[in-house]
C-alpha positions as CSV (number, residue, x, y, z in Angstrom):
1,M,36.1,65.1,-30.3
2,K,34.1,63.2,-27.7
3,K,33.4,66.5,-25.9
4,Q,32.2,68.2,-29.1
5,I,30.0,65.2,-29.7
6,L,28.7,65.3,-26.3
7,R,27.8,69.0,-26.5
8,L,26.2,68.8,-30.0
9,S,24.1,65.8,-28.5
10,L,23.1,68.2,-25.7
11,G,22.1,70.9,-27.7
12,M,19.9,68.8,-29.7
13,A,18.4,67.6,-26.4
14,W,17.9,71.4,-25.3
15,C,16.0,72.0,-28.5
16,L,14.0,68.9,-28.2
17,S,13.2,69.3,-24.4
18,A,10.8,72.1,-25.6
19,L,8.5,69.3,-27.4
20,V,9.2,66.1,-25.1
21,P,10.4,65.3,-21.5
22,V,13.8,63.8,-21.5
23,H,13.6,60.3,-19.8
24,A,17.1,58.6,-21.0
25,P,20.7,59.7,-20.7
26,A,22.0,62.0,-23.6
27,A,23.7,60.4,-26.6
28,G,27.3,60.3,-25.5
29,A,26.7,59.6,-21.9
30,S,29.2,57.4,-20.7
31,A,26.8,54.9,-19.2
32,T,25.3,53.0,-21.8
33,A,22.0,52.3,-23.0
34,D,22.3,49.0,-21.5
35,H,22.8,50.7,-18.0
36,A,19.7,52.6,-18.2
37,A,17.5,49.9,-19.6
38,R,18.4,47.8,-16.5
39,R,18.0,50.7,-14.3
40,D,14.6,51.5,-15.8
41,T,13.5,47.8,-15.3
42,R,14.8,47.6,-11.8
43,T,12.8,50.6,-11.1
44,A,9.6,49.9,-12.5
45,A,9.8,46.3,-10.7
46,A,10.3,47.9,-7.6
47,Q,7.6,50.2,-7.7
48,T,5.1,47.8,-8.6
49,R,5.8,44.9,-6.3
50,P,4.1,44.6,-2.7
51,S,5.3,46.7,0.2
52,P,7.4,44.6,2.5
53,A,6.0,43.7,5.7
54,D,9.0,44.6,8.0
55,T,11.5,46.8,6.9
56,L,12.8,49.2,4.0
57,H,16.6,49.1,4.1
58,V,18.1,52.2,2.2
59,V,21.6,52.8,1.4
60,F,21.9,56.9,1.5
61,F,24.7,58.3,-0.5
62,T,25.2,61.9,-0.4
63,D,28.2,64.6,-0.9
64,I,30.3,62.1,-2.7
65,H,32.1,64.9,-4.5
66,V,33.4,62.5,-7.5
67,T,35.6,64.1,-9.9
68,P,37.6,61.9,-12.6
69,G,40.4,60.4,-11.1
70,N,40.3,62.0,-7.5
71,A,40.0,59.9,-4.4
72,Q,36.3,60.1,-4.0
73,D,36.4,58.4,-7.6
74,S,38.3,55.4,-6.2
75,L,36.3,55.5,-2.6
76,F,33.2,55.5,-4.4
77,R,33.7,52.6,-6.5
78,V,34.5,50.4,-3.4
79,A,30.9,51.8,-2.2
80,V,29.0,50.9,-4.8
81,A,30.2,47.4,-4.5
82,E,29.4,47.4,-1.1
83,A,26.1,48.6,-1.7
84,N,25.7,45.6,-4.5
85,A,26.5,43.2,-2.0
86,S,24.4,44.1,0.5
87,D,20.6,43.6,1.6
88,A,19.8,47.0,0.8
89,E,16.5,47.3,-1.5
90,L,16.8,50.9,-2.5
91,V,19.8,53.7,-2.7
92,I,19.1,57.2,-2.8
93,F,21.6,60.0,-3.4
94,G,21.3,63.4,-1.5
95,G,23.0,65.5,-3.9
96,D,26.8,66.9,-4.5
97,L,27.5,64.2,-6.5
98,T,30.4,66.1,-8.3
99,N,32.6,69.0,-7.5
100,T,32.0,71.5,-10.3
101,G,29.0,70.1,-11.9
102,S,30.8,69.9,-15.1
103,D,29.4,67.7,-17.9
104,E,32.3,65.9,-17.6
105,E,31.9,65.1,-14.3
106,L,28.2,64.5,-14.4
107,E,28.7,62.0,-17.2
108,H,31.4,60.3,-15.2
109,V,29.7,60.2,-11.8
110,Y,26.2,58.6,-13.9
111,G,28.4,55.5,-15.3
112,L,29.7,54.7,-12.1
113,M,26.4,54.8,-10.5
114,S,24.8,53.1,-13.0
115,Q,26.8,50.2,-11.9
116,L,24.4,49.6,-9.2
117,E,22.4,46.6,-9.0
118,K,19.6,48.2,-7.1
119,P,17.1,50.8,-7.7
120,W,18.4,54.1,-7.0
121,F,17.6,57.9,-7.7
122,T,18.9,61.3,-7.0
123,V,18.8,65.0,-6.4
124,M,21.0,67.7,-7.1
125,G,23.3,69.3,-4.8
126,N,24.6,72.9,-4.6
127,H,27.8,71.6,-6.5
128,E,25.8,70.7,-9.4
129,T,23.5,73.8,-9.3
130,T,26.2,76.7,-8.5
131,W,29.0,75.9,-11.1
132,S,27.0,74.2,-13.5
133,E,28.3,75.0,-17.2
134,S,25.3,74.0,-18.7
135,G,23.0,75.9,-16.6
136,C,21.7,72.9,-14.7
137,T,20.5,71.5,-18.1
138,T,22.8,68.7,-18.7
139,F,21.7,67.0,-15.3
140,R,18.3,66.3,-16.7
141,C,19.6,65.2,-20.1
142,I,22.0,62.4,-18.3
143,F,19.6,61.6,-15.4
144,G,16.1,61.9,-16.8
145,H,14.7,64.8,-14.6
146,D,15.8,67.9,-13.3
147,G,16.1,67.2,-9.7
148,R,12.4,66.9,-8.8
149,V,11.7,62.8,-8.6
150,A,9.1,60.8,-6.4
151,Y,9.9,57.3,-5.8
152,R,7.9,54.6,-3.8
153,A,9.1,51.7,-1.7
154,G,7.9,49.7,1.2
155,G,5.3,52.0,2.0
156,Y,7.2,54.9,1.6
157,L,6.9,57.9,-0.8
158,F,10.1,59.7,-1.3
159,L,9.6,63.4,-2.5
160,G,13.1,64.8,-3.6
161,Y,13.8,68.3,-4.9
162,N,16.4,71.0,-5.2
163,C,17.5,73.9,-3.3
164,G,20.2,75.6,-5.4
165,P,21.6,78.2,-5.2
166,Y,21.3,78.7,-8.9
167,M,24.4,79.6,-11.0
168,K,26.2,81.9,-8.3
169,M,26.9,81.8,-4.6
170,A,24.1,82.5,-3.0
171,D,22.0,80.7,0.3
172,G,19.6,77.9,-1.0
173,V,16.1,78.3,-1.8
174,V,13.5,76.0,-3.0
175,R,11.6,77.2,-6.1
176,T,8.1,78.2,-6.1
177,E,7.3,75.6,-8.9
178,D,8.7,72.8,-6.7
179,L,6.8,73.9,-3.6
180,A,3.8,73.5,-5.8
181,W,5.3,69.9,-7.3
182,L,5.2,68.7,-3.9
183,G,1.8,69.6,-3.2
184,A,0.7,67.9,-6.3
185,Q,2.5,65.0,-5.5
186,A,1.6,64.3,-1.9
187,A,-2.2,64.7,-2.8
188,G,-1.6,61.3,-5.1
189,A,-0.2,59.4,-1.8
190,R,-1.9,56.3,-1.2
191,P,-3.7,55.5,1.7
192,G,-1.3,54.8,4.8
193,E,1.7,55.7,2.8
194,R,4.6,57.7,4.5
195,I,6.1,60.6,3.0
196,V,9.6,61.6,3.5
197,S,11.1,64.5,1.9
198,L,14.5,64.8,0.4
199,C,16.5,68.1,0.0
200,H,20.5,68.5,-0.4
201,Y,20.3,71.1,2.1
202,P,19.0,71.0,5.7
203,L,15.8,73.1,5.9
204,N,17.1,75.9,8.5
205,K,18.7,79.2,7.9
206,D,20.8,77.9,4.9
207,L,17.4,77.9,3.0
208,T,16.5,81.9,2.2
209,N,12.7,80.3,2.1
210,R,12.8,77.8,4.6
211,Q,9.7,78.7,6.8
212,E,7.9,78.4,3.8
213,V,9.1,75.2,3.0
214,V,8.7,73.9,6.2
215,A,5.2,75.2,6.5
216,T,4.3,73.2,3.0
217,L,5.7,70.0,4.5
218,K,3.7,70.5,7.6
219,R,0.6,71.0,5.6
220,L,1.3,68.0,3.3
221,G,1.7,65.6,6.5
222,I,5.4,65.5,6.1
223,T,7.4,64.7,9.4
224,A,10.9,63.9,8.3
225,S,13.2,65.2,5.7
226,L,16.6,63.7,4.3
227,Y,19.5,66.0,4.3
228,G,23.4,66.2,3.3
229,H,25.4,69.3,3.1
230,Y,26.8,69.1,6.4
231,H,29.1,66.2,5.9
232,R,28.3,64.6,9.3
233,L,25.5,62.8,11.0
234,D,23.7,65.1,13.4
235,L,20.1,65.5,13.8
236,R,18.2,68.4,13.0
237,N,15.0,69.8,14.2
238,F,13.3,71.7,11.5
239,D,10.4,73.3,13.2
240,G,9.0,69.9,14.2
241,I,10.3,68.1,11.5
242,A,13.0,65.6,11.7
243,G,16.0,66.1,10.0
244,I,17.7,62.8,9.2
245,P,21.4,63.1,7.8
246,G,23.6,61.4,5.7
247,R,27.5,61.8,5.8
248,A,29.8,62.7,3.1
249,L,31.6,60.0,1.4
250,A,35.5,61.1,2.1
251,G,34.8,61.5,5.6
252,R,36.1,64.7,7.9
253,P,39.7,65.0,8.9
254,G,40.4,61.9,10.8
255,E,37.4,59.8,10.0
256,A,37.3,57.1,7.6
257,P,35.5,56.9,4.4
258,G,32.0,55.7,4.5
259,Y,28.4,56.3,3.8
260,T,24.7,56.0,5.6
261,L,22.3,53.0,6.0
262,L,19.0,53.6,6.6
263,D,16.6,51.4,8.0
264,F,12.8,52.4,7.8
265,F,10.5,50.6,9.8
266,A,6.6,51.4,10.0
267,D,7.1,54.6,12.5
268,S,10.6,55.0,12.7
269,V,13.9,55.1,11.0
270,R,17.2,53.6,12.5
271,I,20.7,55.7,11.0
272,R,23.5,53.6,10.6
273,E,27.0,54.8,9.8
274,K,28.6,52.2,7.3
275,P,32.7,52.9,7.1
276,L,34.1,51.2,3.9
277,G,35.3,47.8,4.6
278,H,33.8,47.7,8.4
279,A,30.6,46.4,10.0
280,A,27.9,49.5,10.3
281,R,27.6,50.9,13.7
282,T,23.7,52.6,15.1
283,R,24.4,56.2,15.6
284,H,20.8,57.5,16.0
285,T,17.2,55.7,16.0
286,V,14.4,58.5,15.3
287,C,10.7,58.4,15.5
288,L,9.3,59.8,12.1
289,E,6.6,61.8,14.1
290,G,7.0,63.7,17.6
291,D,10.3,62.5,18.5
292,P,11.4,64.0,21.6
293,Q,14.9,63.9,20.9
294,I,14.3,65.7,17.8
295,L,11.9,68.2,19.7
296,A,14.4,69.1,22.2
297,L,16.8,70.3,19.5
298,P,17.1,74.0,18.9
299,C,15.5,75.6,15.6
300,D,16.8,78.3,14.1
301,P,14.9,81.7,14.5
302,P,12.9,83.4,11.6
303,P,14.2,85.9,9.8
304,T,13.9,89.6,10.4
305,A,10.9,91.2,8.9
306,P,11.4,93.8,6.1
307,D,12.1,97.5,6.6
308,Y,12.7,99.0,3.5
309,E,9.8,101.5,3.6
310,G,10.9,105.0,2.6
311,R,14.1,104.2,1.0
312,M,12.9,101.5,-2.2
313,E,9.7,100.7,-3.6
314,Y,8.2,97.2,-3.9
315,V,7.1,96.8,-7.4
316,L,6.0,93.1,-8.0
317,Q,6.4,89.8,-6.9
318,D,6.8,87.1,-9.7
319,S,5.5,83.6,-9.6
320,A,8.8,82.2,-9.8
321,M,12.5,82.7,-8.6
322,V,14.3,85.5,-10.3
323,L,18.1,84.9,-11.4
324,T,18.6,87.8,-13.8
325,G,18.9,91.6,-13.0
326,A,16.0,93.7,-15.3
327,G,16.7,95.5,-18.2
328,C,15.0,98.8,-18.5
329,C,13.4,101.1,-21.6
330,G,11.5,103.9,-21.0
331,D,8.6,102.4,-18.8
332,M,9.0,99.2,-19.8
333,L,11.4,96.3,-17.4
334,Y,12.7,93.0,-19.1
335,Y,13.7,90.0,-16.8
336,G,13.8,86.1,-17.1
337,N,12.6,83.5,-14.3
338,S,13.7,80.0,-13.5
339,Q,10.7,78.9,-15.6
340,G,12.2,80.2,-18.6
341,V,9.9,83.0,-18.9
342,L,11.4,86.5,-20.6
343,R,8.8,89.3,-19.0
344,A,8.0,92.5,-20.6
345,Y,6.6,94.3,-17.9
346,D,4.8,98.0,-18.2
347,T,5.7,99.8,-14.6
348,R,3.6,102.8,-15.3
349,R,0.3,100.6,-15.9
350,G,1.4,97.6,-13.6
351,R,0.8,95.0,-16.4
352,E,2.7,92.3,-18.5
353,V,3.0,93.2,-22.2
354,W,4.4,90.4,-23.8
355,R,6.2,87.2,-22.6
356,H,8.5,84.4,-24.5
357,R,8.7,80.9,-22.9
358,F,12.2,79.2,-22.9
359,P,12.5,75.4,-22.3
360,D,15.0,76.4,-19.5
361,A,15.6,78.8,-16.7
362,L,17.3,82.3,-17.6
363,Y,20.4,83.6,-16.1
364,T,21.7,86.3,-18.3
365,T,20.2,90.0,-17.7
366,P,18.3,91.1,-20.8
367,L,19.9,93.9,-22.4
368,C,18.0,96.9,-23.8
369,T,19.1,98.7,-26.9
370,D,17.9,100.4,-30.3
371,G,14.6,98.8,-29.7
372,L,15.6,95.2,-29.1
373,V,15.6,93.0,-25.9
374,I,18.6,90.6,-25.9
375,V,18.9,87.5,-24.0
376,G,21.2,84.5,-23.7
377,A,19.3,81.6,-22.7
378,A,20.5,78.2,-21.0
379,S,18.1,76.0,-23.5
380,G,21.1,77.4,-26.3
381,G,21.5,80.5,-28.1
382,I,21.3,84.2,-28.1
383,W,17.9,85.5,-28.8
384,A,16.9,89.3,-29.9
385,F,13.2,90.4,-29.5
386,D,11.5,93.5,-30.5
387,A,11.2,95.6,-27.3
388,R,7.6,96.6,-27.9
389,T,5.7,93.7,-29.2
390,G,8.1,90.8,-28.3
391,R,8.3,89.4,-32.2
392,R,11.6,87.9,-32.6
393,R,14.2,89.8,-34.5
394,W,17.3,87.5,-34.6
395,H,18.7,84.1,-33.1
396,L,22.0,83.1,-33.1
397,P,22.4,79.5,-32.2
398,T,25.2,78.2,-29.8
399,A,26.1,74.7,-29.2
400,T,25.9,75.3,-25.1
401,A,24.1,76.9,-22.7
402,V,24.6,80.8,-22.3
403,V,24.6,82.0,-19.0
404,G,26.8,85.1,-18.7
405,D,26.1,88.8,-18.9
406,G,26.5,90.7,-21.9
407,L,27.9,94.1,-22.7
408,V,26.8,96.3,-25.6
409,D,28.8,99.1,-27.2
410,R,27.5,101.1,-29.8
411,S,26.5,98.6,-32.8
412,S,28.0,95.6,-30.9
413,L,27.1,93.1,-28.1
414,Y,30.0,91.3,-26.5
415,I,28.8,88.0,-24.7
416,G,30.0,84.8,-23.7
417,L,28.9,81.8,-26.3
418,G,28.3,79.0,-24.0
419,V,31.2,76.8,-22.4
420,G,34.7,77.8,-23.8
421,S,34.2,80.8,-26.1
422,V,33.2,84.8,-26.2
423,G,32.0,86.7,-29.1
424,R,31.5,89.9,-30.9
425,I,27.6,90.2,-32.5
426,D,26.3,92.8,-35.0
427,L,23.0,93.9,-33.2
428,R,21.2,94.8,-36.0
429,S,21.7,91.7,-37.8
430,G,22.6,89.0,-35.2
431,K,25.6,87.9,-37.3
432,L,28.5,86.6,-35.2
433,L,31.6,89.2,-36.2
434,W,34.5,87.5,-34.2
435,R,34.5,84.4,-31.6
436,Y,37.4,83.6,-29.5
437,D,37.6,79.8,-28.2
438,Y,39.4,79.9,-24.8
439,G,38.5,76.4,-23.8
440,Q,36.9,75.3,-21.2
441,G,34.3,77.3,-18.6
442,Q,31.7,79.6,-18.9
443,A,32.5,83.5,-18.9
444,Q,29.4,84.6,-16.5
445,G,30.0,87.6,-15.1
446,R,29.7,91.0,-17.4
447,P,32.8,92.0,-19.5
448,T,34.3,95.4,-19.6
449,L,35.3,97.5,-22.4
450,A,38.0,100.1,-22.3
451,D,40.6,101.7,-24.8
452,G,39.6,99.1,-27.2
453,K,40.0,96.3,-25.0
454,L,37.7,93.9,-23.7
455,V,38.3,92.3,-20.3
456,F,36.5,89.3,-19.0
457,G,37.0,86.3,-16.5
458,A,35.9,82.6,-16.9
459,W,35.7,79.8,-15.3
460,D,38.6,78.2,-16.2
461,R,40.8,79.8,-13.7
462,H,41.7,83.1,-16.2
463,L,41.1,86.5,-16.7
464,Y,41.1,87.7,-20.4
465,C,42.0,90.7,-22.5
466,L,41.1,90.7,-26.3
467,D,41.1,93.3,-28.8
468,A,37.7,94.5,-29.2
469,A,37.9,94.8,-32.8
470,T,39.3,91.6,-33.8
471,G,39.0,89.3,-30.9
472,R,42.7,88.5,-30.6
473,C,43.9,87.7,-27.3
474,L,46.5,90.0,-26.0
475,W,47.0,88.8,-22.6
476,K,45.6,86.3,-19.8
477,W,46.2,85.9,-16.1
478,N,45.4,83.7,-13.4
479,N,46.2,83.8,-9.8
480,G,48.3,80.7,-9.7
481,H,46.0,78.7,-7.7
482,P,45.2,75.0,-9.7
483,G,41.4,75.0,-8.7
484,V,38.6,76.4,-10.6
485,F,36.3,77.5,-7.6
486,L,38.6,80.5,-7.2
487,S,38.4,81.4,-11.1
488,P,37.3,84.9,-12.0
489,G,34.5,83.3,-13.5
490,H,31.7,85.5,-12.2
491,V,33.6,88.9,-11.8
492,V,32.6,92.4,-13.3
493,P,36.3,93.7,-14.3
494,R,36.7,97.5,-13.5
495,I,39.1,99.4,-15.8
496,A,40.5,103.1,-14.5
497,G,43.8,105.0,-15.6
498,G,45.1,101.9,-17.7
499,K,44.6,99.4,-14.6
500,V,41.9,96.4,-14.4
501,F,40.8,95.9,-10.9
502,I,39.5,92.4,-10.1
503,V,37.9,90.5,-7.0
504,A,37.7,86.9,-7.3
505,P,36.6,84.1,-4.9
506,D,40.5,84.1,-3.7
507,R,39.7,86.7,-1.4
508,A,42.1,89.0,-2.8
509,V,42.0,92.6,-4.5
510,T,44.2,92.5,-7.7
511,C,45.4,95.3,-9.8
512,L,46.7,94.5,-13.3
513,D,48.1,96.7,-16.0
514,L,45.5,97.0,-19.1
515,A,48.2,96.9,-21.8
516,T,50.2,94.1,-20.8
517,G,48.2,91.9,-18.1
518,R,51.4,92.5,-15.7
519,Q,50.2,92.1,-11.8
520,L,50.7,95.4,-10.4
521,W,49.6,94.5,-7.1
522,R,47.5,91.9,-4.9
523,D,46.0,92.5,-1.7
524,N,44.3,90.1,0.8
525,S,44.1,92.2,4.0
526,R,40.5,92.0,4.0
527,K,38.1,88.9,2.9
528,A,37.0,90.6,-0.6
529,R,34.7,88.6,-3.0
530,E,33.2,89.3,-6.3
531,T,31.3,92.4,-5.9
532,T,33.0,95.3,-7.3
533,G,32.1,99.0,-8.8
534,L,33.9,102.2,-9.8
535,G,33.4,105.8,-8.9
536,D,31.9,107.9,-11.3
537,D,35.0,109.5,-11.8
538,G,37.2,106.6,-11.7
539,R,39.2,107.5,-8.8
540,Q,38.1,104.9,-6.4
541,F,37.5,101.3,-6.6
542,Y,35.0,99.6,-4.7
543,Y,34.6,96.1,-3.2
544,K,32.4,94.1,-0.8
545,T,34.0,92.1,1.8
546,M,32.8,88.7,3.4
547,D,32.4,90.5,6.7
548,G,29.9,92.8,5.2
549,E,32.1,95.9,4.4
550,L,32.2,97.9,1.4
551,A,35.8,99.3,0.9
552,A,37.3,101.7,-1.3
553,V,40.6,101.8,-2.9
554,D,42.8,104.5,-4.7
555,T,42.7,103.6,-8.2
556,S,46.1,106.1,-9.0
557,A,48.1,104.4,-6.4
558,D,50.9,102.3,-7.1
559,A,50.2,100.0,-4.4
560,Y,46.9,99.1,-2.5
561,R,45.7,102.2,-0.6
562,E,42.5,102.1,1.1
563,T,40.7,105.2,1.5
564,W,37.8,104.0,3.6
565,C,36.1,100.9,4.9
566,T,32.4,101.0,6.0
567,D,30.8,98.4,8.0
568,L,27.2,97.7,6.4
569,G,26.0,95.8,9.3
570,W,25.6,92.7,7.6
571,G,27.8,90.0,9.2
572,Y,29.1,86.9,7.2
573,E,28.3,88.0,3.5
574,Y,29.2,86.5,-0.1
575,N,26.6,87.7,-2.7
576,S,28.0,88.6,-5.9
577,C,25.6,91.4,-7.1
578,P,27.6,94.3,-8.7
579,A,28.2,97.2,-7.0
580,C,26.1,100.2,-8.8
581,V,27.2,104.1,-8.3
582,R,24.8,106.8,-8.6
583,D,25.1,110.5,-8.2
584,G,28.2,109.8,-5.6
585,V,26.1,107.0,-3.8
586,V,27.4,103.2,-4.1
587,Y,24.6,100.8,-4.0
588,V,25.5,97.1,-3.0
589,A,23.0,94.2,-2.5
590,G,23.5,91.2,0.2
591,R,22.9,87.4,0.4
592,L,19.8,87.9,2.6
593,G,17.7,90.9,0.9
594,Q,19.6,93.8,2.1
595,V,20.2,96.9,0.2
596,A,23.0,99.6,1.3
597,A,23.5,103.0,0.2
598,V,27.4,104.5,0.9
599,R,28.5,108.1,-0.2
600,E,31.7,108.1,-2.0
601,D,33.3,109.3,1.2
602,G,32.4,106.0,3.2
603,T,29.5,107.5,4.9
604,L,26.9,105.1,5.0
605,L,23.6,106.7,4.2
606,W,21.2,103.8,4.6
607,S,20.9,99.8,4.8
608,V,17.7,98.3,4.8
609,K,16.2,94.9,4.5
610,C,14.0,94.5,1.3
611,C,13.2,90.6,1.7
612,N,15.0,87.3,2.1
613,S,17.1,86.3,-0.9
614,A,20.5,87.4,-2.5
615,G,20.1,90.6,-5.1
616,N,20.9,89.7,-8.6
617,D,21.7,93.2,-10.2
618,F,21.1,96.8,-10.6
619,R,20.2,98.4,-13.5
620,Q,19.5,102.3,-13.8
621,A,16.3,103.2,-15.7
622,P,16.6,106.1,-18.4
623,D,14.4,108.5,-15.6
624,G,17.7,107.8,-13.5
625,S,15.9,105.3,-11.2
626,L,17.4,102.0,-10.1
627,W,15.8,98.7,-10.5
628,I,17.2,95.5,-8.7
629,T,15.7,92.1,-8.5
630,F,16.0,89.2,-5.7
631,A,16.1,85.7,-6.2
632,E,12.8,84.9,-4.6
633,G,11.3,87.0,-7.4
634,K,10.6,90.5,-5.8
635,L,11.5,93.6,-7.9
636,F,12.3,96.9,-6.2
637,R,12.8,100.6,-7.3
638,I,15.0,103.1,-5.7
639,P,14.1,106.4,-6.5
């Protein structure tokens, strides 16, 4: 009941967020209103008092990874008590507050953070943005902001922002709108105020647009950036910007649990490691501008230049990130971006025809059918618009965010309805025909339909098979692992010859009997991960490996039988973009803007680099061409 109340409260907050900004925890959050009021009072007092004349003492928590009842839960309670007893004037959190970013974990960790008797602020980490069941909206409802935060203390202006990745495994990226926000905040800096950047990721090759981020910080006069993610206290050189690290709470093997203390002076910062229950020890002292020890450290090289000419056609660059594929209808394309804009774009005329603005980012690839454009929204609900005019045709409310892709079959839409449920919807009216409640986690990947059976995976560890007509559960399967990170939550199941083939984050290829769900075989000879495809004739199942290979499996065999494996030349790889098969050619996309075409006999036809970010999805237009979007907002056509 408590979870249902929380979801209803969050649903109300999503609706209201289009009208007013949210500055307080959602109803039902474990931190009480008194906690929030005390924190706001402390924050206001700290931001109005004069800057201290000597130093600013900061506790820097990052990568605390709290789940209710886990070891870090207990450790963090001890750390909070130590912080309260210290001389620190400010507590900064560098993200990865939780493990899965679930509503329950965010609510719980906020309650613990609110026990601090010091002013504090936080950004999100990849564990809040990659597996979020709310499409990153619950964080705003509970913490009062979406991860962008500006805070003044001791003559310093701290500017915190997010780095993703957003709702799927990918490299980090700082959104265009966040870079613009940084510029606006820096323009308001007070005379003599030193600005410090805060981002969970280091500003290195782990960010696909690191060059743009670093160039922005340099232009704004920012010479130091706090970061976490690596769990250790190693200094970094971000092209001349000092990388100031924070350590993880639990520590590495053989390392005592602890956190980081930062002492900011007028022109330098001292970095101290504070093991729980023991005295702090100085690890580094860094000048905040032009420190020789920073400048002597190596920098990551710039990314290689795009080389797609002759293979792909560059069509457009959106003003924001794009985390959906593109739906196609005639000459029209439909896609959503990180600013919540559903855009209808005329490819023949090269112009926007209409747009609809949602309160939060869009993650579901629009579906185009029967003159409708259908999309799920992180702000809640499933929406259908007239493909030509953009007029709303129907809206089906949901209690939680919709972040998964759907499937259209004749007059029905099959799609996740938010956390813990999927449904069948009548396309013409928007009426819910049936709903199946499986409990926890989003059904994020596109479902598959065959022989009257709907197969989908969810972030609750299970793969499900339902009767497509009634929604009755026929069977469910899991890989036996207790952790949700290895769930088939973002897979596209492939069905051939009465068999279901999947590749989940568990790095194994699994084959199940469609009728019964019985596991027929399972193979981990290669590091398979999420990307799947099926040949035009159904005889071969394709999957991509984490070594940058595309492998083919004989679907008729009684055991794993690999027919070929082709090296794409990409190296380490984990992008989950589904493969697409067209006219005997398999197309796959990588995490760093690569696209490859492989003939169904395993011959690599070509491999090119389009840009620097992860591909989202391929979609085939009525004229046979393929369209693919990339996270940095670029859209390409493959003739």
